[in-house]
C-alpha positions in Angstrom: 87.5 -104.7 -38.6 84.9 -104.6 -35.7 83.7 -100.5 -36.7 80.6 -101.9 -37.8 79.8 -104.2 -34.9 76.9 -103.2 -32.0 77.6 -103.2 -28.5 77.0 -106.6 -26.5 74.1 -104.6 -24.6 72.3 -103.7 -28.1 69.1 -105.2 -27.6 68.2 -104.1 -24.5 69.8 -100.9 -25.2 67.6 -100.2 -28.7 64.5 -101.4 -27.5 64.8 -98.1 -25.5 64.3 -96.2 -29.0 61.9 -98.4 -30.6 59.3 -95.9 -30.9 61.5 -93.1 -32.2 61.2 -91.9 -36.0 63.4 -93.8 -38.5 66.0 -91.1 -38.9 66.3 -90.9 -35.4 66.8 -94.8 -34.7 69.2 -94.7 -37.4 71.4 -92.1 -35.6 71.6 -94.2 -32.8 72.5 -97.2 -34.0 75.3 -95.0 -36.4 76.8 -93.9 -33.3 76.5 -97.6 -31.4 78.4 -98.9 -34.0 81.0 -96.3 -35.1 82.1 -95.7 -31.1 83.2 -98.1 -28.3 80.3 -96.9 -25.9 80.2 -100.1 -23.9 83.9 -99.7 -23.0 83.3 -96.2 -22.1 80.0 -97.0 -19.7 82.2 -100.1 -18.0 84.5 -97.6 -16.8 81.8 -95.4 -14.8 81.0 -96.3 -11.4 77.5 -96.8 -9.3 76.0 -94.2 -7.6 74.7 -91.0 -8.9 75.9 -90.1 -12.4 75.9 -87.1 -14.9 76.2 -87.3 -19.0 76.8 -83.9 -20.1 75.9 -84.1 -23.8 74.2 -87.1 -23.8 72.4 -86.5 -27.2 70.2 -89.0 -27.7 70.8 -90.5 -24.5 72.5 -93.6 -25.8 75.2 -94.2 -23.3 73.2 -92.8 -20.8 70.6 -95.7 -21.7 73.8 -97.9 -21.2 74.7 -96.8 -17.7 71.6 -97.1 -16.8 70.7 -100.3 -17.9 73.6 -101.9 -16.2 72.7 -100.8 -12.9 69.2 -100.2 -12.0 70.2 -98.4 -8.5 72.5 -96.2 -10.1 70.6 -92.7 -11.4 71.6 -91.2 -14.7 70.9 -87.3 -15.1 71.6 -86.5 -19.1 71.7 -82.8 -20.5 72.2 -81.3 -23.7 71.7 -77.8 -25.4 70.0 -79.5 -28.6 66.7 -79.3 -27.3 65.6 -81.4 -30.5 67.8 -84.7 -29.4 66.2 -84.0 -25.6 62.8 -84.5 -26.9 64.3 -87.6 -28.5 66.0 -89.0 -25.4 63.0 -88.2 -23.1 60.7 -90.6 -25.6 63.6 -93.2 -25.6 65.5 -93.8 -22.3 63.7 -91.1 -20.7 61.7 -93.6 -19.8 63.7 -95.8 -17.6 62.9 -95.2 -14.1 66.7 -94.4 -12.9 67.3 -91.9 -15.9 66.4 -88.1 -16.1 67.4 -85.6 -19.0 67.5 -81.9 -19.0 67.9 -79.5 -22.0 70.9 -77.1 -21.1 74.8 -77.0 -20.8 77.1 -78.0 -18.0 76.6 -74.9 -16.5 72.6 -75.2 -16.5 73.1 -78.7 -15.0 75.4 -77.1 -12.5 72.9 -74.6 -11.1 70.6 -77.8 -10.1 73.1 -80.4 -9.0 76.8 -78.9 -7.8 78.9 -81.2 -6.2 76.3 -84.1 -6.3 77.5 -86.7 -8.7 80.0 -89.7 -7.9 80.9 -89.4 -11.9 80.3 -87.0 -15.0 80.4 -88.5 -18.4 81.3 -86.4 -21.3 81.9 -88.6 -24.6 83.0 -86.5 -27.7 82.0 -83.4 -26.8 85.5 -81.2 -25.2 86.8 -81.3 -28.7 83.9 -79.5 -30.2 84.6 -76.8 -28.1 87.5 -73.9 -29.0 90.4 -74.2 -26.9 90.4 -71.2 -24.6 86.6 -72.2 -23.5 87.9 -75.5 -22.4 89.2 -74.5 -18.8 85.5 -72.8 -18.2 83.8 -76.3 -19.1 86.2 -78.4 -17.2 85.8 -76.4 -14.2 82.0 -76.8 -14.4 82.2 -80.7 -14.6 84.8 -80.7 -11.7 81.8 -78.8 -9.7 79.2 -81.0 -10.7 81.4 -83.8 -8.9 81.5 -84.6 -5.0 85.2 -84.6 -3.7 86.8 -87.5 -5.4 84.6 -88.1 -7.9 85.4 -89.7 -11.5 85.3 -87.9 -14.5 84.9 -89.8 -17.5 86.0 -88.4 -20.6 85.9 -90.1 -23.7 87.9 -88.3 -26.7 88.9 -88.4 -30.3 93.1 -88.4 -30.2 95.0 -85.5 -32.3 97.7 -88.6 -33.3 98.1 -87.2 -36.9 97.2 -90.4 -38.1 95.1 -91.0 -41.1 92.4 -91.8 -38.4 92.8 -88.5 -37.0 92.5 -86.9 -40.7 89.2 -88.9 -41.4 87.7 -87.9 -38.1 88.0 -84.4 -38.5 86.6 -84.9 -42.0 83.7 -87.2 -40.4 82.6 -84.1 -37.8 82.9 -81.7 -40.3 80.1 -83.9 -42.8 78.0 -84.1 -39.3 77.8 -81.1 -38.1 78.2 -78.9 -41.0 77.2 -80.4 -44.0 74.3 -82.8 -41.8 73.7 -80.4 -38.9 73.1 -83.6 -36.8 75.3 -82.1 -34.0 75.8 -78.7 -32.7 79.4 -77.1 -33.3 80.9 -74.6 -31.6 84.1 -74.0 -33.4 87.0 -76.0 -35.2 86.9 -79.9 -33.4 90.4 -79.8 -31.4 91.8 -82.9 -31.3 94.9 -83.2 -29.0 97.6 -85.9 -28.1 97.3 -87.8 -25.2 100.7 -86.8 -23.6 98.9 -83.0 -23.7 95.6 -84.3 -21.4 97.4 -84.6 -18.2 98.6 -81.2 -17.5 95.2 -79.9 -18.8 93.5 -81.8 -16.4 95.7 -80.7 -13.2 95.4 -77.8 -14.1 91.3 -77.9 -14.4 91.5 -79.7 -10.8 91.8 -83.1 -11.7 94.4 -85.8 -10.4 95.0 -89.6 -10.7 94.3 -89.5 -14.5 94.3 -92.5 -16.1 94.4 -93.4 -20.3 92.7 -96.0 -22.1 93.3 -96.3 -25.8 90.0 -97.7 -27.5 90.8 -97.2 -30.9 91.6 -101.3 -31.5 89.2 -102.2 -34.6 88.0 -98.8 -35.3 88.5 -96.3 -37.9 88.5 -93.3 -35.5 91.5 -93.2 -32.6 88.9 -93.4 -29.8 90.6 -92.7 -26.2 89.4 -92.5 -22.7 90.4 -90.3 -20.3 89.4 -90.9 -16.0 90.8 -88.8 -13.3 89.3 -87.5 -10.3 88.2 -84.2 -8.8 91.0 -83.0 -6.7 90.5 -82.3 -2.7 
């Protein structure tokens, strides 16, 4: 199992977090070793990139360090995490972080991004809030811009059940992640119609679960004309 392996970019990325308290560094390492973030970053194009729900800024750092000409703007409603993000990868010249939601980021940067990245955020929203959230993401993108959406697939496997338990521990027991409702994990076949209805097309699906104990899955789709 490679579930405890670290991404290839680990040394350079982790250097951005070396001044954070031990608890926060542990959170970053745990996140990097349990999710295929390198594979997500590899699907992000160059240009002007937004990461919504960026947390400590781990994925933002991976994207920014891959290409110094790429500009990454991250946002998260958790002001505590934004403090750590600014003290970490926020020091990079091509990274900025803002506390707030996608809607608040939209007020500043409507229609200006080549790609919007969202990793393990959507399923934390109640399903009836998905259309509004996806609409905010769509409007952050320029026409033809790319949505890069990392999710946990609801495949009814033991990995699915383990992911639900893990999320409950992270959000309710430890309070490490803000939670707005019951985790909504959907099978991949249901995402096409959802994204199409939200104004996206050209969806592609990438299975990233191999070697992990979580059913990671990645969707990319473009803002429709």
